[in-house]
Residue, then its C-alpha position, 0 to 999 in steps of 0.5 A: x864642241x863640249x865647251x859650246x854646249x855647256x855655254x848654251x846649257x848655261x844660257x838656257x838655265x839662266x833663262x829658265x831661272x829668269x822666267x821662274x822669277x818673273x812668274x813668281x813675281x807676277x804670282x805674288x803681285x796678283x795675290x797680294x796687290x789686287x786693288x779694291x774697286x768702289x762705286x760711289x761713296x757711303x756718304x752719298x748712300x747715307x743721304x739717299x743717293x740710290x740711283x744706279x751708277x754702274x752695271x753688275x757687268x761693269x763691276x765684274x770687270x773689276x772683281x769677282x768678290x764683293x758686296x753692295x746694294x742695287x738701284x733703289x737700295x733694293x736689298x743686299x748684294x753679294x758677289x762671290x766667284x763672279x756671280x751676283x746675288x740679291x737678298x731681298x727684304x724677305x731674306x731670300x736670295x736670287x741671282x742678279x742679271x749683269x744688266x742690273x745697276x748698283x748705286x754703291x758697291x765694293x769689289x776686288x779679285x780675291x786671292x787669299x794672302x793669309x789664312x788665320x785660324x781663330x780659337x774658341x767660340x767668338x762673338x762678332x765683336x770678339x772676331x773683329x778684335x782677334x782679326x785686328x790683332x793678327x792683321x799686319x797693319x790697321x792702315x791698309x784695306x783688306x778683303x775678308x772671307x769666312x767659309x763654313x758652318x756658323x752657329x748663329x748669324x743675325x742678318x738684315x735686308x731692306x726693301x726697294x725705295x721709291x723717289x723721293x729717296x729717304x736717307x739711309x738711316x730712316x730706311x734701316x730704322x723703320x723698314x729693315x727686316x732682321x733674320x736669325x739663322x742657326x747652324x747655317x753653312x755659307x760664306x761671309x764676304x767682307x772688307x776691313x777698312x781703315x778709320x780714315x775711310x770714314x765717309x767714303x766707306x764703312x770704316x772697320x768690318x762690313x760683311x754680307x752673308x750668302x748660304x751655300x745653297x744660294x737661297x738666303x743671306x743678308x747684311x751681317x749685324x751679329x753672330x757667333x763663330x766657332x774656331x773660324x778660319x778667316x782668309x784675308x787679302x791686303x789691297x794696295x790700291x783703291x779706285x772709286x767711280x763717282x756717280x754721274x748724276x744730278x742727285x750726286x752732284x746736288x747732294x749735301x755730302x760731308 
């Protein structure tokens, strides 16, 4: 009888260990192997393909963290904790309904894989260089999040465009509005993509900012950072939804 009880206990222990191993593997998988999901391409946006491709409801099926723009290049979009915000050309942020459409966006389900503590006061260029030194490899895409108080940030937004849509460089050079924010609390939502993404997306770092009160933000142009803690997540897979419209089909993409 005692031998049989020990045998059952041994089986139970083995099953518990196996279950913990599976759960641990699933946890590692969910935290380290999330895919990035992209709507359209930077090349299409560059030549003025601003027609909406996917709703934000569809976007949220693929991530709770990300950035992009809205149909017609209508400002800067930030997604944080599954909530989407639009920073309009006046620099103010507003919640965005799930039915709104995006012509270009990137999202993922964000889980911190590593937190990096950077030293001293840094310019935006310093920040990028220090991060590059601490990332395991330059050949993977990463989701990147910075939270806290920032001594100074320079951000921008752009106005909604009307047909026929001008190229992105013309909108930015002629119509963007730049805002200086000082000692501001909030979150930088961004991605660091390898150089081989060029044309498909922004190679290097790309951040959008939203304040803690969700009232202001924009596309990051420059900034000052003091001892920032940077949360990063490697992305082992990358998916793209291409536009299903005439503008994309007829665009001269490089």
